[in-house]
C-alpha positions in Angstrom: 3.4 -45.8 53.3 3.9 -44.8 57.0 6.9 -45.9 58.9 6.4 -49.0 61.1 7.3 -48.7 64.8 7.2 -51.5 67.4 7.3 -51.1 71.2 9.1 -54.1 72.6 8.7 -55.1 76.3 8.7 -58.1 78.6 5.1 -58.3 79.7 2.4 -60.0 77.6 0.4 -56.7 77.4 1.8 -53.2 77.2 2.4 -51.2 80.3 1.5 -47.5 80.7 4.6 -46.0 79.0 4.2 -48.5 76.1 0.6 -47.5 75.6 1.5 -43.9 75.6 4.1 -44.5 72.9 1.6 -46.4 70.8 -0.9 -43.6 71.1 1.5 -40.7 70.3 3.1 -42.7 67.5 -0.2 -43.4 65.8 -1.3 -39.8 66.3 1.9 -38.8 64.4 1.0 -41.0 61.5 3.2 -44.0 62.3 2.1 -47.6 62.1 2.7 -48.6 65.8 2.1 -51.7 67.8 3.3 -53.6 70.9 5.2 -56.9 70.7 6.5 -58.9 73.7 10.1 -59.8 73.1 9.2 -63.5 73.9 7.3 -63.6 70.6 10.4 -62.6 68.5 12.6 -65.5 67.5 16.0 -65.9 66.0 16.3 -68.0 62.9 19.6 -69.1 61.3 19.6 -70.9 58.0 21.4 -70.9 54.6 20.4 -67.3 54.1 22.0 -66.2 57.4 20.6 -65.1 60.8 17.4 -63.0 61.1 14.6 -62.3 63.5 11.1 -63.7 62.9 7.7 -64.0 64.3 6.3 -67.4 63.5 8.6 -67.6 60.5 7.6 -64.2 59.2 10.6 -61.8 59.0 10.5 -59.2 61.8 11.3 -56.1 59.9 10.3 -52.7 61.1 11.7 -49.1 60.8 11.9 -48.3 64.5 11.8 -49.9 67.9 11.2 -48.5 71.4 13.0 -51.0 73.6 11.3 -50.9 77.0 12.5 -54.0 78.7 14.4 -57.3 78.2 12.9 -58.6 81.4 14.0 -58.5 85.0 13.2 -61.8 86.6 14.7 -64.0 83.9 17.5 -66.5 83.9 20.8 -66.1 82.2 19.9 -68.2 79.1 16.7 -66.2 78.4 18.8 -63.0 78.9 21.3 -64.2 76.3 18.6 -65.2 73.8 16.9 -61.8 74.1 20.1 -59.9 73.9 21.1 -61.5 70.6 17.6 -61.0 69.3 17.8 -57.3 69.9 21.3 -57.1 68.5 20.2 -58.6 65.3 17.3 -56.1 65.1 19.7 -53.2 65.6 22.2 -54.6 63.0 19.4 -54.9 60.4 19.2 -51.1 60.3 16.3 -50.6 62.6 16.4 -47.5 64.7 16.3 -48.5 68.4 15.5 -46.2 71.3 17.1 -46.8 73.8 20.0 -48.7 72.1 20.6 -52.1 73.4 24.1 -51.5 74.9 22.9 -48.3 76.7 19.9 -50.1 78.2 22.1 -53.0 79.3 24.4 -50.6 81.1 21.5 -49.2 83.1 20.2 -52.6 84.0 23.6 -53.4 85.6 23.7 -50.9 88.6 27.3 -51.7 89.3 28.3 -51.0 85.7 26.3 -47.7 85.8 28.1 -46.7 88.9 31.5 -47.5 87.5 30.9 -45.6 84.3 29.5 -42.5 86.1 32.5 -42.4 88.5 35.0 -42.8 85.6 33.4 -39.7 84.0 34.0 -37.7 87.2 30.3 -37.8 88.3 29.4 -38.1 92.0 28.1 -41.5 93.1 27.9 -43.2 96.5 30.9 -45.3 97.7 30.1 -48.8 96.3 31.2 -52.4 96.6 30.3 -55.1 94.1 31.6 -58.5 95.3 31.0 -62.1 96.1 33.6 -62.0 98.9 31.3 -61.8 102.0 34.2 -61.2 104.4 35.3 -58.2 102.4 31.7 -57.0 102.2 31.3 -57.4 105.9 34.4 -55.3 106.7 33.2 -52.6 104.3 29.7 -52.6 105.9 31.3 -52.1 109.3 33.4 -49.2 108.0 30.6 -47.5 106.1 28.2 -47.9 109.2 24.9 -47.2 107.3 24.6 -49.1 104.1 22.1 -50.0 101.4 22.1 -53.5 99.9 20.4 -53.6 96.5 19.7 -56.1 93.7 22.3 -55.6 91.0 19.4 -55.6 88.6 16.2 -54.1 89.8 13.8 -51.2 89.8 11.2 -49.3 91.8 13.1 -49.8 95.0 12.1 -53.5 95.3 14.5 -55.5 97.4 16.7 -52.5 98.5 17.4 -52.7 102.2 19.0 -50.1 104.5 21.1 -51.6 107.3 23.0 -49.9 110.2 24.2 -53.1 111.8 27.0 -54.9 109.9 26.0 -58.3 111.4 22.5 -57.9 110.0 24.1 -56.9 106.7 26.2 -60.1 106.9 23.1 -62.3 107.2 21.4 -60.6 104.3 24.5 -60.9 102.1 25.0 -64.6 103.1 21.5 -65.3 101.9 22.2 -63.5 98.6 25.2 -65.7 98.0 23.3 -68.8 98.9 21.0 -68.0 96.0 24.0 -67.3 93.7 23.4 -63.6 93.8 26.3 -61.0 94.0 26.5 -58.4 96.7 25.9 -54.8 95.7 26.6 -52.6 98.7 26.5 -48.8 98.8 27.2 -46.3 101.6 23.9 -44.7 102.7 23.8 -41.0 101.8 22.0 -39.0 104.4 19.6 -36.6 102.7 16.2 -34.9 103.1 13.2 -37.3 102.7 13.3 -36.6 99.0 15.3 -36.9 95.8 15.1 -35.3 92.3 14.1 -37.3 89.2 15.2 -35.6 86.0 14.1 -36.8 82.6 16.6 -36.2 79.8 15.7 -36.7 76.1 18.2 -36.1 73.3 20.7 -34.2 75.5 18.1 -31.8 77.0 16.2 -31.8 80.2 12.6 -32.6 79.4 11.2 -32.2 82.9 11.9 -32.9 86.6 10.1 -33.6 89.8 10.9 -33.8 93.5 10.0 -37.3 94.8 9.0 -37.0 98.5 9.1 -40.2 100.5 6.3 -41.2 102.9 6.8 -40.0 106.5 9.5 -42.1 108.2 10.5 -43.9 105.0 13.9 -43.5 103.2 12.9 -44.8 99.8 11.8 -42.1 97.3 10.5 -44.4 94.6 6.9 -43.6 93.5 6.2 -47.4 93.5 7.1 -47.3 97.3 4.6 -44.6 98.1 6.6 -41.4 97.3 4.8 -38.5 95.8 5.9 -36.3 93.0 6.1 -32.5 93.5 7.0 -29.8 91.0 10.6 -28.7 90.8 11.2 -25.2 92.2 14.5 -23.4 92.6 16.4 -26.4 91.5 20.2 -25.8 91.1 21.3 -25.7 87.5 24.0 -28.2 88.5 21.4 -30.9 89.0 20.3 -30.5 85.4 23.9 -30.6 84.2 24.6 -33.8 86.2 21.5 -35.4 84.7 22.4 -34.6 81.1 26.0 -35.8 81.6 24.8 -39.0 83.2 22.6 -39.9 80.3 25.4 -39.1 77.8 27.9 -41.1 79.7 25.8 -44.2 79.3 25.1 -43.6 75.6 21.4 -43.3 76.1 18.9 -41.3 74.0 16.8 -40.8 77.0 16.9 -41.6 80.7 15.5 -40.9 84.1 18.2 -39.8 86.6 17.8 -39.9 90.3 19.8 -37.3 92.2 20.1 -36.9 96.0 21.0 -33.8 98.0 23.7 -35.2 100.3 25.6 -33.3 103.0 28.7 -33.1 100.8 26.8 -32.2 97.6 24.7 -33.8 95.0 24.9 -37.6 94.4 23.6 -39.6 91.5 21.8 -42.7 92.8 20.6 -44.3 89.6 20.0 -43.8 85.9 17.0 -45.6 84.4 17.1 -46.4 80.7 13.4 -47.3 80.6 11.7 -45.1 83.2 8.1 -45.0 84.1 6.6 -41.5 83.7 3.0 -41.5 84.9 3.9 -39.4 88.0 6.2 -37.1 86.0 3.5 -36.5 83.5 1.0 -35.7 86.3 3.4 -33.3 87.9 4.6 -31.5 84.8 1.6 -31.8 82.6 3.9 -33.1 79.8 4.1 -36.7 78.6 7.6 -37.8 77.5 6.1 -40.2 75.0 5.3 -37.3 72.7 9.0 -36.1 72.7 10.3 -39.7 72.3 8.1 -40.2 69.2 9.4 -37.0 67.7 12.9 -38.2 68.5 12.2 -41.4 66.7 10.8 -39.6 63.7 13.8 -37.4 63.4 16.0 -40.5 63.3 13.8 -42.2 60.7 14.1 -39.2 58.4 17.9 -39.0 58.8 
């Protein structure tokens, strides 16, 4: 009987990476399907805790965890976290593991971990003290204010005036959001996205921002270009970043600053449509092989 694999995400229907994983998993002989995490419940009774779907035990061999959700409240986050933890503790192989994915969803934690491992990151402030943040914005001069949890560059704002930064940060605090402030790293209108799988570089691309724009996210209009003459140091930084966060795979964004390379973010559930188009290789195939190796172990 073939192993059963489920792709778990937040949306009611699978996104592009989830569809890719389903296709390659089925092509490899696995029984694969997509399930929104909202459909998986936790049940606690005389037999103990377990996960169920409409009172049927949720028991599968492997899970590709794509998302716990971004725009959710704390209580929903807690429920989904314990749901995934029970799935992991049942012996199911999970890619990426819950704790690793959680580290990447918290940009401040990611930055702290990378720096503690000696990896280059922008100067960063995480605070709810607006007066401190204001003074730091003045000293840094050019800053980027980001959501602590976010993706695709949504909500990230580049500011050169500390008083404008103050107004933005005050608004965040009004809505009970913390301040995540980074020194802006001057760089060419591009960065480097490196995909790492199982400790090896799977592929990379240069993400070129639209003319006059500073964001290099593909969702913000950036275009992927093939990697040529990329320093080996970039690849080493990407691999070390993914390992530092205890991920099986990740997309690492690296900038070419005046003082050297800087790691901007590590994504534990990256999109890969542009990378696939640029490299001609789909990471989903390698991820399915990674799952199969773990299922046989």
